[in-house]
TORPA-4810 file (N, C-alpha, C, O; in nm, 3 decimals):
<nodes>
NODE_1_-0.611_0.016_0.055_-0.583_0.089_-0.065_-0.468_0.187_-0.046_-0.388_0.208_-0.137_M
NODE_2_-0.457_0.247_0.072_-0.346_0.339_0.094_-0.251_0.279_0.197_-0.290_0.194_0.277_F
NODE_3_-0.125_0.326_0.195_-0.029_0.279_0.295_-0.038_0.363_0.422_-0.032_0.310_0.533_S
NODE_4_-0.051_0.495_0.404_-0.063_0.583_0.519_-0.118_0.719_0.476_-0.114_0.757_0.359_H
NODE_5_-0.170_0.790_0.575_-0.216_0.927_0.558_-0.151_1.007_0.670_-0.150_0.963_0.785_V
NODE_6_-0.096_1.123_0.636_-0.036_1.212_0.736_-0.115_1.342_0.735_-0.134_1.404_0.630_M
NODE_7_-0.162_1.384_0.853_-0.236_1.508_0.867_-0.159_1.606_0.953_-0.102_1.569_1.055_L
NODE_8_-0.157_1.730_0.909_-0.099_1.835_0.992_-0.192_1.868_1.107_-0.314_1.857_1.094_G
NODE_9_-0.135_1.910_1.218_-0.217_1.954_1.331_-0.154_2.076_1.395_-0.032_2.093_1.391_C
NODE_10_-0.238_2.161_1.454_-0.189_2.283_1.518_-0.166_2.263_1.668_-0.090_2.338_1.729_S
NODE_11_-0.230_2.163_1.727_-0.215_2.133_1.870_-0.206_1.981_1.881_-0.308_1.912_1.881_D
NODE_12_-0.086_1.931_1.891_-0.064_1.786_1.885_-0.136_1.711_1.997_-0.194_1.605_1.972_R
NODE_13_-0.134_1.762_2.117_-0.200_1.694_2.229_-0.351_1.687_2.207_-0.412_1.582_2.229_E
NODE_14_-0.411_1.797_2.165_-0.555_1.800_2.136_-0.590_1.699_2.027_-0.687_1.625_2.039_R
NODE_15_-0.510_1.698_1.921_-0.535_1.606_1.811_-0.513_1.461_1.853_-0.588_1.372_1.811_S
NODE_16_-0.411_1.437_1.935_-0.386_1.301_1.983_-0.506_1.251_2.065_-0.548_1.136_2.049_R
NODE_17_-0.561_1.335_2.152_-0.679_1.296_2.231_-0.796_1.263_2.139_-0.865_1.163_2.160_E
NODE_18_-0.818_1.346_2.036_-0.927_1.324_1.941_-0.909_1.190_1.869_-1.003_1.110_1.864_F
NODE_19_-0.791_1.164_1.815_-0.770_1.041_1.739_-0.760_0.918_1.830_-0.801_0.810_1.789_Y
NODE_20_-0.706_0.931_1.951_-0.710_0.818_2.044_-0.855_0.778_2.070_-0.887_0.659_2.074_D
NODE_21_-0.943_0.878_2.087_-1.084_0.850_2.116_-1.155_0.792_1.995_-1.221_0.688_2.006_A
NODE_22_-1.144_0.856_1.879_-1.219_0.810_1.762_-1.165_0.677_1.710_-1.243_0.588_1.678_T
NODE_23_-1.034_0.663_1.701_-0.979_0.537_1.652_-0.990_0.427_1.757_-1.001_0.309_1.723_L
NODE_24_-0.988_0.465_1.885_-1.013_0.367_1.991_-1.152_0.307_1.979_-1.172_0.189_2.007_G
NODE_25_-1.249_0.390_1.938_-1.386_0.340_1.918_-1.393_0.238_1.805_-1.487_0.159_1.798_A
NODE_26_-1.293_0.238_1.717_-1.286_0.142_1.607_-1.192_0.026_1.637_-1.166_-0.058_1.551_L
NODE_27_-1.140_0.021_1.761_-1.058_-0.092_1.802_-0.908_-0.071_1.795_-0.833_-0.166_1.817_G
NODE_28_-0.862_0.049_1.764_-0.718_0.075_1.757_-0.662_0.113_1.894_-0.731_0.173_1.976_F
NODE_29_-0.538_0.077_1.917_-0.468_0.115_2.039_-0.433_0.263_2.032_-0.434_0.321_1.924_K
NODE_30_-0.403_0.325_2.148_-0.362_0.466_2.146_-0.243_0.487_2.053_-0.163_0.397_2.029_P
NODE_31_-0.234_0.609_2.002_-0.126_0.643_1.909_0.011_0.630_1.973_0.027_0.644_2.094_G
NODE_32_0.109_0.602_1.888_0.248_0.590_1.931_0.322_0.719_1.898_0.309_0.773_1.788_A
NODE_33_0.400_0.768_1.992_0.478_0.890_1.976_0.608_0.856_1.902_0.689_0.777_1.950_D
NODE_34_0.625_0.916_1.784_0.746_0.895_1.705_0.829_1.022_1.699_0.891_1.052_1.597_F
NODE_35_0.831_1.097_1.807_0.912_1.218_1.813_0.839_1.339_1.759_0.783_1.418_1.836_G
NODE_36_0.839_1.356_1.629_0.775_1.471_1.566_0.632_1.443_1.523_0.564_1.532_1.473_K
NODE_37_0.585_1.320_1.542_0.451_1.283_1.499_0.398_1.167_1.584_0.474_1.098_1.651_S
NODE_38_0.267_1.147_1.579_0.200_1.035_1.645_0.137_0.950_1.537_0.091_1.001_1.434_D
NODE_39_0.134_0.815_1.560_0.084_0.723_1.458_-0.007_0.617_1.516_0.015_0.568_1.627_W
NODE_40_-0.111_0.582_1.439_-0.204_0.473_1.467_-0.204_0.383_1.345_-0.178_0.430_1.234_W
NODE_41_-0.233_0.256_1.362_-0.244_0.173_1.244_-0.246_0.025_1.272_-0.253_-0.020_1.387_G
NODE_42_-0.240_-0.048_1.163_-0.232_-0.193_1.167_-0.140_-0.237_1.054_-0.070_-0.154_0.995_N
NODE_43_-0.139_-0.365_1.021_-0.047_-0.413_0.918_-0.080_-0.359_0.779_0.004_-0.366_0.689_K
NODE_44_-0.201_-0.307_0.760_-0.244_-0.262_0.628_-0.228_-0.112_0.603_-0.198_-0.072_0.490_D
NODE_45_-0.246_-0.030_0.703_-0.245_0.115_0.682_-0.219_0.189_0.812_-0.240_0.135_0.921_A
NODE_46_-0.173_0.313_0.800_-0.142_0.395_0.917_-0.190_0.538_0.897_-0.202_0.587_0.785_S
NODE_47_-0.218_0.603_1.011_-0.253_0.745_1.012_-0.155_0.815_1.105_-0.132_0.770_1.217_L
NODE_48_-0.099_0.925_1.058_-0.008_1.005_1.139_-0.058_1.146_1.153_-0.126_1.198_1.064_G
NODE_49_-0.023_1.210_1.265_-0.051_1.352_1.284_0.076_1.419_1.335_0.158_1.356_1.402_I
NODE_50_0.091_1.544_1.303_0.204_1.621_1.353_0.203_1.760_1.293_0.138_1.783_1.190_G
NODE_51_0.273_1.852_1.355_0.281_1.986_1.297_0.360_1.980_1.166_0.451_1.898_1.153_P
NODE_52_0.325_2.064_1.069_0.399_2.063_0.943_0.549_2.084_0.967_0.589_2.171_1.045_P
NODE_53_0.630_2.005_0.900_0.775_2.012_0.920_0.836_2.140_0.865_0.948_2.177_0.903_L
NODE_54_0.764_2.209_0.776_0.817_2.334_0.722_0.794_2.453_0.815_0.834_2.565_0.783_N
NODE_55_0.729_2.429_0.930_0.707_2.534_1.028_0.588_2.624_0.998_0.556_2.712_1.078_G
NODE_56_0.521_2.605_0.885_0.405_2.686_0.851_0.280_2.628_0.915_0.281_2.515_0.964_E
NODE_57_0.172_2.705_0.915_0.046_2.660_0.975_-0.011_2.542_0.897_0.000_2.536_0.774_A
NODE_58_-0.073_2.450_0.969_-0.140_2.339_0.900_-0.270_2.390_0.840_-0.324_2.492_0.883_C
NODE_59_-0.319_2.318_0.740_-0.447_2.351_0.679_-0.510_2.221_0.630_-0.441_2.121_0.612_S
NODE_60_-0.640_2.224_0.609_-0.710_2.106_0.559_-0.743_2.126_0.412_-0.756_2.239_0.365_H
NODE_61_-0.757_2.016_0.341_-0.788_2.023_0.199_-0.936_2.037_0.175_-1.015_1.956_0.225_G
NODE_62_-0.976_2.138_0.101_-1.116_2.156_0.067_-1.155_2.048_-0.035_-1.095_2.039_-0.142_N
NODE_63_-1.254_1.968_-0.002_-1.297_1.859_-0.089_-1.233_1.726_-0.053_-1.267_1.624_-0.113_G
NODE_64_-1.141_1.725_0.042_-1.075_1.601_0.084_-1.151_1.536_0.199_-1.204_1.605_0.286_S
NODE_65_-1.157_1.405_0.199_-1.218_1.328_0.306_-1.135_1.203_0.330_-1.090_1.139_0.236_T
NODE_66_-1.115_1.170_0.456_-1.048_1.046_0.493_-1.152_0.956_0.557_-1.217_0.995_0.654_I
NODE_67_-1.168_0.835_0.503_-1.267_0.740_0.553_-1.204_0.635_0.642_-1.097_0.582_0.611_G
NODE_68_-1.270_0.605_0.753_-1.226_0.503_0.847_-1.326_0.388_0.846_-1.444_0.406_0.876_F
NODE_69_-1.278_0.270_0.811_-1.362_0.151_0.802_-1.400_0.102_0.941_-1.316_0.092_1.031_K
NODE_70_-1.527_0.071_0.958_-1.579_0.019_1.084_-1.640_-0.118_1.061_-1.672_-0.155_0.948_A
NODE_71_-1.655_-0.195_1.169_-1.708_-0.331_1.160_-1.860_-0.341_1.170_-1.917_-0.448_1.149_E
NODE_72_-1.925_-0.228_1.203_-2.071_-0.231_1.219_-2.124_-0.087_1.223_-2.047_0.007_1.244_S
NODE_73_-2.256_-0.069_1.204_-2.313_0.063_1.222_-2.292_0.116_1.365_-2.271_0.236_1.385_P
NODE_74_-2.297_0.026_1.462_-2.277_0.067_1.602_-2.135_0.122_1.622_-2.115_0.216_1.699_E
NODE_75_-2.037_0.063_1.554_-1.900_0.112_1.563_-1.888_0.251_1.499_-1.815_0.336_1.550_A
NODE_76_-1.960_0.275_1.390_-1.961_0.408_1.329_-2.021_0.508_1.427_-1.967_0.618_1.443_V
NODE_77_-2.131_0.471_1.492_-2.192_0.561_1.591_-2.097_0.590_1.706_-2.088_0.704_1.751_D
NODE_78_-2.026_0.488_1.754_-1.930_0.507_1.864_-1.817_0.598_1.820_-1.774_0.685_1.896_A
NODE_79_-1.768_0.580_1.699_-1.662_0.665_1.642_-1.709_0.810_1.638_-1.637_0.901_1.680_W
NODE_80_-1.830_0.832_1.588_-1.887_0.966_1.575_-1.904_1.031_1.713_-1.867_1.147_1.732_H
NODE_81_-1.959_0.957_1.807_-1.980_1.011_1.942_-1.847_1.044_2.009_-1.835_1.147_2.075_A
NODE_82_-1.747_0.958_1.992_-1.615_0.983_2.050_-1.554_1.110_1.989_-1.490_1.188_2.060_A
NODE_83_-1.574_1.130_1.860_-1.521_1.250_1.796_-1.585_1.377_1.847_-1.515_1.474_1.876_G
NODE_84_-1.717_1.378_1.858_-1.788_1.496_1.908_-1.748_1.525_2.053_-1.735_1.641_2.091_V
NODE_85_-1.730_1.420_2.132_-1.694_1.437_2.274_-1.548_1.479_2.293_-1.509_1.518_2.403_A
NODE_86_-1.468_1.472_2.188_-1.325_1.502_2.202_-1.278_1.610_2.106_-1.167_1.602_2.051_N
NODE_87_-1.361_1.711_2.085_-1.319_1.828_2.011_-1.352_1.830_1.864_-1.319_1.926_1.795_G
NODE_88_-1.418_1.726_1.813_-1.459_1.725_1.673_-1.595_1.789_1.656_-1.664_1.819_1.754_G
NODE_89_-1.634_1.811_1.532_-1.764_1.871_1.502_-1.840_1.781_1.406_-1.787_1.741_1.302_A
NODE_90_-1.965_1.749_1.441_-2.052_1.673_1.352_-2.085_1.760_1.232_-2.117_1.878_1.247_A
NODE_91_-2.079_1.701_1.112_-2.111_1.775_0.991_-2.202_1.690_0.902_-2.216_1.570_0.923_I
NODE_92_-2.261_1.754_0.803_-2.349_1.691_0.706_-2.469_1.628_0.775_-2.511_1.674_0.881_E
NODE_93_-2.524_1.523_0.716_-2.641_1.458_0.773_-2.603_1.378_0.897_-2.486_1.343_0.914_D
NODE_94_-2.699_1.349_0.986_-2.670_1.263_1.101_-2.622_1.125_1.053_-2.650_1.087_0.940_P
NODE_95_-2.551_1.051_1.138_-2.510_0.916_1.100_-2.630_0.834_1.052_-2.739_0.840_1.110_P
NODE_96_-2.609_0.758_0.945_-2.718_0.677_0.893_-2.685_0.612_0.761_-2.573_0.620_0.711_G
NODE_97_-2.786_0.546_0.706_-2.770_0.470_0.581_-2.779_0.565_0.462_-2.865_0.652_0.456_I
NODE_98_-2.687_0.547_0.369_-2.688_0.619_0.241_-2.685_0.513_0.131_-2.622_0.408_0.147_R
NODE_99_-2.752_0.540_0.021_-2.747_0.451_-0.095_-2.696_0.533_-0.211_-2.767_0.616_-0.268_D
NODE_100_-2.570_0.509_-0.246_-2.506_0.587_-0.351_-2.515_0.520_-0.487_-2.442_0.559_-0.579_A
NODE_101_-2.601_0.422_-0.504_-2.616_0.357_-0.631_-2.526_0.236_-0.650_-2.541_0.163_-0.748_G
NODE_102_-2.434_0.213_-0.559_-2.348_0.094_-0.566_-2.346_0.020_-0.434_-2.245_-0.037_-0.393_F
NODE_103_-2.460_0.023_-0.367_-2.474_-0.048_-0.241_-2.499_0.046_-0.125_-2.463_0.164_-0.129_G
NODE_104_-2.561_-0.008_-0.023_-2.591_0.072_0.096_-2.469_0.080_0.187_-2.394_-0.016_0.202_K
NODE_105_-2.453_0.199_0.246_-2.344_0.224_0.340_-2.401_0.294_0.462_-2.498_0.370_0.452_M
NODE_106_-2.341_0.269_0.576_-2.375_0.343_0.697_-2.260_0.440_0.719_-2.147_0.398_0.738_Y
NODE_107_-2.289_0.570_0.716_-2.185_0.673_0.720_-2.211_0.776_0.830_-2.325_0.800_0.869_L
NODE_108_-2.103_0.835_0.877_-2.109_0.950_0.967_-1.989_1.039_0.934_-1.882_0.990_0.900_A
NODE_109_-2.010_1.169_0.944_-1.903_1.264_0.910_-1.870_1.355_1.027_-1.957_1.395_1.104_Y
NODE_110_-1.740_1.385_1.039_-1.687_1.475_1.141_-1.582_1.567_1.080_-1.526_1.537_0.974_L
NODE_111_-1.556_1.676_1.146_-1.434_1.754_1.125_-1.351_1.734_1.250_-1.402_1.743_1.361_R
NODE_112_-1.221_1.707_1.232_-1.133_1.694_1.348_-1.103_1.833_1.403_-1.148_1.932_1.344_D
NODE_113_-1.029_1.845_1.514_-1.005_1.977_1.572_-0.937_2.078_1.479_-0.945_2.198_1.503_P
NODE_114_-0.870_2.030_1.373_-0.806_2.121_1.278_-0.885_2.138_1.149_-0.836_2.199_1.054_D
NODE_115_-1.006_2.083_1.143_-1.092_2.103_1.028_-1.085_1.997_0.921_-1.153_2.009_0.819_G
NODE_116_-1.004_1.892_0.939_-0.998_1.784_0.840_-1.130_1.708_0.839_-1.185_1.678_0.945_N
NODE_117_-1.180_1.677_0.720_-1.307_1.606_0.706_-1.283_1.456_0.713_-1.199_1.402_0.641_K
NODE_118_-1.357_1.389_0.802_-1.344_1.246_0.825_-1.478_1.178_0.808_-1.584_1.238_0.826_L
NODE_119_-1.472_1.050_0.772_-1.594_0.972_0.754_-1.579_0.838_0.823_-1.478_0.770_0.804_C
NODE_120_-1.677_0.800_0.905_-1.687_0.665_0.958_-1.769_0.585_0.859_-1.877_0.629_0.819_G
NODE_121_-1.721_0.467_0.818_-1.778_0.396_0.704_-1.800_0.248_0.735_-1.710_0.179_0.782_F
NODE_122_-1.922_0.201_0.708_-1.953_0.057_0.714_-2.036_0.022_0.591_-2.141_0.081_0.568_Y
NODE_123_-1.989_-0.073_0.513_-2.065_-0.119_0.396_-2.162_-0.226_0.440_-2.122_-0.328_0.497_R
NODE_124_-2.291_-0.203_0.414_-2.396_-0.298_0.452_-2.397_-0.412_0.351_-2.404_-0.388_0.230_I
NODE_125_-2.391_-0.536_0.398_-2.392_-0.651_0.305_-2.515_-0.645_0.213_-2.623_-0.602_0.254_P
NODE_126_-2.497_-0.689_0.090_-2.604_-0.684_-0.012_-2.729_-0.759_0.028_-2.839_-0.725_-0.016_A
NODE_127_-2.714_-0.862_0.112_-2.830_-0.943_0.150_-2.908_-0.884_0.266_-3.002_-0.948_0.315_D
NODE_128_-2.874_-0.766_0.312_-2.946_-0.703_0.424_-3.028_-0.585_0.376_-3.095_-0.520_0.455_Q
</nodes>
């Protein structure tokens, strides 16, 4: 649905370690250094991190969430564990099944080291 998401970070190395770990748990290779930013992705979408180019402090959006698609509930759990082990904070309910009225999902939520809200997401097939 999106082409890319760019997040500001206050400590690029810390953020790179966090995203290498969490996105690595979802099967992505380590981020690529593009000079002023680091990027992860595939042919469909990309995520970038870097300090704001205007030189001001980065901030996170209140009410914003970035969801990362996983291939299984176990991959969501691995993503969540990697995030907590690499400077992220577990938030909301523990990882598990949610039914939002349009199908069951297995979700987990984290804040990255700069406070951005992230979600590990797996849609459970209707026949399960």
